[in-house]
C-alpha positions as CSV (number, residue, x, y, z in Angstrom):
1,M,14.4,-65.1,12.5
2,K,11.8,-66.3,9.8
3,K,10.5,-63.5,7.9
4,L,7.1,-64.6,8.2
5,Y,7.0,-63.1,11.8
6,L,9.1,-59.9,10.9
7,P,6.1,-57.8,9.5
8,V,4.1,-58.2,12.9
9,I,6.9,-57.7,15.1
10,L,7.0,-54.1,13.0
11,L,3.7,-53.4,13.9
12,V,3.8,-54.3,17.2
13,L,6.6,-52.2,17.8
14,I,5.0,-49.1,15.8
15,C,2.7,-49.5,18.4
16,F,4.4,-49.6,21.2
17,S,6.2,-46.3,20.2
18,S,2.9,-44.4,19.6
19,C,4.3,-42.0,21.9
20,V,6.1,-40.1,18.6
21,D,4.6,-37.2,17.8
22,V,2.0,-36.7,20.1
23,E,-0.5,-33.7,19.4
24,E,-3.9,-33.0,21.3
25,H,-6.2,-30.4,19.6
26,Y,-9.3,-28.6,20.8
27,D,-11.4,-26.4,19.2
28,F,-14.2,-24.4,20.9
29,K,-17.1,-23.0,19.1
30,A,-18.8,-20.0,20.4
31,D,-22.3,-22.3,21.4
32,G,-20.3,-24.0,24.1
33,S,-18.9,-26.9,22.0
34,C,-15.6,-28.5,21.3
35,K,-14.2,-30.7,19.0
36,V,-11.1,-32.6,20.6
37,A,-8.8,-35.0,18.7
38,Y,-5.7,-36.8,20.2
39,S,-2.9,-37.2,17.1
40,F,-0.2,-40.0,16.9
41,D,2.1,-39.7,14.3
42,M,4.5,-43.0,14.4
43,S,5.5,-42.0,10.6
44,R,9.2,-41.3,11.6
45,A,9.1,-44.4,13.8
46,V,8.1,-46.7,10.7
47,S,11.0,-44.9,9.1
48,V,14.0,-46.0,11.5
49,L,12.0,-49.5,11.4
50,M,12.1,-49.7,8.0
51,N,15.5,-48.8,7.1
52,L,16.3,-52.1,9.6
53,M,14.2,-54.3,7.2
54,S,15.7,-56.2,4.0
55,D,14.2,-55.4,0.4
56,S,12.6,-59.0,0.1
57,V,10.5,-58.1,3.8
58,K,9.3,-55.2,2.6
59,A,8.5,-56.5,-0.6
60,T,5.7,-59.2,1.2
61,P,2.1,-58.2,0.9
62,Q,2.1,-57.6,4.8
63,F,4.1,-54.2,4.1
64,A,1.7,-53.3,1.2
65,I,-1.2,-52.7,3.2
66,V,-2.9,-49.5,3.0
67,K,-5.6,-48.2,5.2
68,D,-7.5,-44.7,5.3
69,T,-10.4,-45.5,6.9
70,T,-12.6,-44.1,10.2
71,L,-14.6,-46.0,12.9
72,N,-17.4,-44.9,14.6
73,F,-17.2,-46.2,18.0
74,F,-20.3,-46.9,19.2
75,S,-22.2,-48.1,15.3
76,A,-19.6,-50.7,15.7
77,L,-20.7,-52.1,19.3
78,P,-22.9,-55.0,18.9
79,D,-26.4,-54.3,19.9
80,S,-26.0,-56.7,22.8
81,T,-23.5,-54.3,24.4
82,Q,-25.1,-51.1,23.0
83,Q,-27.9,-52.1,25.5
84,K,-25.9,-52.0,28.5
85,M,-24.3,-48.9,28.3
86,T,-25.5,-46.5,30.7
87,P,-26.4,-42.6,28.4
88,D,-22.9,-41.1,29.6
89,E,-20.9,-44.1,27.6
90,I,-23.5,-43.9,24.8
91,N,-22.8,-40.4,24.4
92,L,-19.1,-41.0,24.6
93,A,-19.2,-43.9,22.1
94,K,-21.5,-41.9,19.6
95,N,-19.3,-39.1,19.5
96,S,-15.9,-40.3,19.5
97,N,-14.2,-41.9,16.4
98,L,-10.8,-43.6,15.5
99,S,-9.3,-43.0,12.4
100,V,-6.3,-44.6,10.9
101,Q,-4.0,-43.6,8.1
102,M,-1.6,-46.4,7.2
103,N,1.1,-46.7,4.2
104,L,4.3,-48.4,5.3
105,Q,5.9,-48.3,1.9
106,K,5.4,-44.3,2.1
107,N,6.0,-44.6,6.0
108,L,2.9,-43.3,7.2
109,M,1.3,-44.3,10.1
110,K,-1.0,-42.3,12.0
111,I,-3.9,-42.5,14.5
112,S,-6.5,-40.0,15.9
113,I,-8.9,-40.4,18.8
114,G,-12.0,-37.4,18.4
115,H,-14.4,-36.3,20.1
116,Q,-17.5,-34.0,19.4
117,A,-18.6,-32.6,22.9
118,K,-21.7,-30.4,23.0
119,D,-20.9,-28.6,25.8
120,A,-18.6,-27.9,28.6
121,A,-20.1,-30.9,31.0
122,D,-20.0,-33.1,28.3
123,L,-16.0,-32.1,27.1
124,Q,-15.2,-32.8,30.9
125,Y,-16.8,-35.9,31.4
126,Y,-15.0,-37.1,28.1
127,L,-11.8,-35.9,29.5
128,R,-12.2,-37.6,32.7
129,N,-13.2,-40.9,30.7
130,I,-11.5,-41.5,27.7
131,S,-8.7,-43.7,29.5
132,K,-11.4,-45.9,30.5
133,I,-11.7,-46.2,27.2
134,E,-10.2,-49.8,26.7
135,S,-12.7,-51.1,29.3
136,H,-16.3,-49.4,29.1
137,S,-18.6,-51.3,26.2
138,S,-15.8,-53.2,24.7
139,L,-14.6,-50.0,22.9
140,N,-11.0,-51.2,22.6
141,K,-12.1,-54.9,21.3
142,V,-13.9,-53.0,18.5
143,A,-10.9,-50.8,17.9
144,K,-8.6,-54.3,17.3
145,N,-11.1,-55.9,15.0
146,N,-11.9,-53.1,13.0
147,S,-8.5,-50.6,12.8
148,G,-6.6,-53.5,11.0
149,V,-3.4,-52.8,13.0
150,K,-2.0,-55.3,14.6
151,G,-0.8,-54.9,17.8
152,F,-3.1,-52.1,18.1
153,D,-4.3,-51.0,22.0
154,A,-6.5,-48.0,22.3
155,Q,-5.1,-47.8,26.0
156,Q,-1.6,-47.4,24.9
157,L,-2.5,-44.4,23.0
158,I,-5.0,-42.2,25.6
159,G,-3.8,-44.0,29.1
160,G,-1.3,-41.4,29.6
161,Q,-4.7,-38.8,30.2
162,D,-5.5,-40.5,33.0
163,Y,-3.1,-38.8,35.1
164,Y,-4.7,-35.3,34.6
165,A,-7.3,-33.4,36.8
166,Y,-9.7,-31.8,34.6
167,E,-12.1,-28.5,35.6
168,V,-14.0,-27.1,32.8
169,T,-16.7,-24.8,32.8
170,P,-17.9,-22.1,29.6
171,H,-15.3,-20.0,30.7
172,K,-12.1,-22.0,32.1
173,F,-10.0,-24.8,31.1
174,Y,-8.1,-26.1,33.9
175,R,-6.1,-29.4,33.9
176,I,-3.5,-30.0,36.9
177,V,-1.2,-33.4,36.3
178,D,-1.8,-35.7,39.4
179,K,2.1,-36.6,39.8
180,T,1.4,-39.9,41.8
181,K,-0.7,-41.2,39.0
182,F,1.9,-39.7,36.5
183,N,4.9,-42.0,38.4
184,A,2.4,-44.8,37.8
185,F,1.9,-44.3,34.4
186,L,5.7,-44.3,33.7
187,K,6.4,-47.4,35.9
188,K,3.9,-48.7,33.1
189,T,6.0,-47.5,30.2
190,Q,9.2,-47.1,31.1
191,S,10.3,-49.8,28.5
192,T,8.3,-47.7,25.5
193,F,9.9,-44.3,26.4
194,A,13.8,-46.7,26.7
195,M,13.5,-48.2,23.3
196,A,12.2,-45.4,21.6
197,K,15.4,-43.4,23.3
198,A,17.9,-45.9,22.3
199,M,16.4,-45.9,18.6
200,L,17.1,-41.7,18.9
201,I,12.8,-41.4,18.4
202,E,11.9,-37.9,19.7
203,M,9.1,-37.7,21.3
204,P,7.7,-34.0,21.0
205,Y,4.1,-33.3,22.7
206,K,2.2,-30.4,21.7
207,V,-1.5,-29.1,22.7
208,I,-3.4,-26.5,20.8
209,L,-6.1,-25.1,21.9
210,N,-8.4,-22.7,19.3
211,F,-10.8,-20.4,21.2
212,A,-14.6,-18.4,19.6
213,K,-13.3,-15.1,22.1
214,P,-10.3,-13.7,23.2
215,I,-8.7,-15.4,26.3
216,K,-8.8,-13.6,29.4
217,K,-5.7,-15.6,31.4
218,V,-3.2,-18.5,30.7
219,N,-1.0,-19.5,33.9
220,N,1.7,-21.7,31.5
221,K,4.8,-19.4,31.1
222,R,5.8,-21.9,28.3
223,A,2.2,-21.5,26.2
224,V,2.2,-19.3,23.5
225,L,-0.6,-16.7,22.9
226,S,-1.3,-15.6,19.5
227,A,-1.6,-12.0,18.4
228,D,-5.4,-12.2,19.0
229,R,-5.5,-14.0,21.6
230,K,-7.5,-16.9,20.4
231,R,-5.2,-19.7,20.6
232,V,-3.0,-21.1,22.9
233,I,0.1,-23.4,21.7
234,L,2.1,-25.6,24.3
235,Q,4.6,-27.1,22.6
236,T,7.1,-29.8,24.9
237,N,8.5,-33.6,24.9
238,M,8.0,-36.3,26.4
239,D,11.4,-36.0,28.1
240,E,11.0,-32.9,29.7
241,I,7.5,-33.7,30.6
242,I,9.1,-36.9,32.5
243,K,11.7,-34.7,34.1
244,N,9.4,-31.9,35.0
245,P,5.0,-33.2,34.6
246,S,3.8,-30.0,35.4
247,V,5.4,-28.2,32.6
248,M,1.5,-29.5,31.0
249,D,-0.4,-27.9,33.7
250,L,-3.0,-25.3,32.3
251,K,-5.3,-22.8,33.4
252,I,-6.9,-21.0,30.7
253,D,-9.5,-18.9,31.4
254,F,-12.0,-17.3,28.4
């Protein structure tokens, strides 16, 4: 295989292994707003793949690319696209950012998608529609053109969120997995998980929720509640989720 193609293949493989070290982070504020972020750390996958490359290939300019940038989806859209968007789509795009940190020489590859929700209704809309980010208003095309990561596909990063049913109010955060949608998700991504497993890449998955006031009730026995009852941490991995998707169900009253 010609060396010219190796950097492109490397980055495509990294993006297909995007499930490595997944973290969902929610910060609920006293005013009802919430900052949510989906982070995807592929650094360990990079390390594994870099070990397969020769020193001469790693010395090419493609492997010297360094990225540390944040993109606002709405600002990056052309005026013609903005004018066709609904108010809800505009709000989603204006308050959503894509961040990329990439330094292959240092085995660094992190991508995160963040959103600032003004209230519970806004958060619920975002959670129910984030999986549609690929088709809504050319957002995925913008991400590909501006992230600088070859093979980047926003849908692969957040597509899994489509298998949750959410109910969010000022005093509750509920999500239950829809097993039919989950099985459909697995069918589409089975090759991804098989490749990661073959490469001995672990796929930890962590959910962190911070609240402004003590939590009254949390239903998942696996969830760890902090001493002040203001933080919930649910930690598992994709192998376990595949065997029992309900392990990610959460019902939190606060």
